[in-house]
C-alpha positions in Angstrom: -7.5 4.3 -4.5 -10.3 3.5 -2.0 -13.1 3.2 -4.5 -12.5 -0.5 -4.9 -13.3 -0.9 -1.2 -16.7 0.7 -1.5 -19.1 -2.1 -2.6 -21.9 0.2 -3.9 -20.0 2.1 -6.5 -19.0 0.8 -9.9 -15.4 0.1 -9.0 -16.2 -1.9 -6.0 -18.9 -3.8 -7.8 -16.6 -4.6 -10.7 -13.8 -5.8 -8.4 -16.2 -7.9 -6.4 -17.6 -9.5 -9.5 -14.1 -10.1 -11.0 -12.9 -11.8 -7.8 -16.3 -13.4 -7.2 -16.0 -12.6 -3.5 -17.7 -9.8 -1.3 -15.7 -6.6 -0.9 -15.3 -7.3 2.9 -13.5 -10.5 2.0 -10.7 -8.9 -0.1 -10.5 -5.6 1.8 -7.9 -6.9 4.3 -5.6 -7.7 1.4 -5.8 -4.3 -0.3 -2.7 -3.0 1.4 -2.0 -0.2 -1.2 -5.6 1.1 -0.9 -5.5 1.4 2.9 -1.9 2.7 3.1 -2.6 5.4 0.5 -5.5 6.7 2.6 -3.5 6.6 5.8 -0.5 8.3 4.2 -2.7 11.0 2.7 -4.3 11.8 6.0 -0.9 11.8 7.8 0.6 14.3 5.3 -2.5 16.4 5.3 -2.6 16.7 9.1 1.1 17.2 9.6 1.7 19.5 6.6 4.8 17.6 5.6 5.5 18.3 1.9 2.9 21.1 1.6 4.2 24.4 0.6 2.5 27.4 2.3 1.7 30.4 0.3 1.6 34.0 1.6 -1.6 36.0 1.2 0.0 37.9 -1.7 1.0 34.7 -3.5 -2.5 33.3 -3.0 -4.1 36.5 -4.4 -1.8 36.3 -7.4 -2.9 32.7 -8.1 -6.5 33.7 -7.8 -5.9 36.6 -10.2 -4.2 34.3 -12.7 -7.1 31.8 -12.5 -9.6 34.6 -13.1 -7.7 35.8 -16.1 -7.6 32.3 -17.5 -11.4 31.9 -17.0 -12.0 35.2 -18.7 -9.9 34.2 -21.7 -11.7 30.9 -21.9 -15.1 32.6 -21.8 -14.0 35.0 -24.6 -12.8 32.0 -26.7 -16.2 30.3 -26.3 -18.0 33.5 -27.4 -15.8 34.1 -30.4 
């Protein structure tokens, strides 16, 4: 969401050329871009909406991912 606010990447350069204005000129009007970043930081720091896993659940997820990786590696070999 914030890539259009960064003038030196392809998204920012494209938006700037389409609008024929510098990035700093349209940035104050990019409400969704700014609000998305602020909301993400808020939810990340407060933990609202983030489900916590126990150590056992986390170990199970890692075990499943390792099994999937091994299966993919075997599929590539065969």
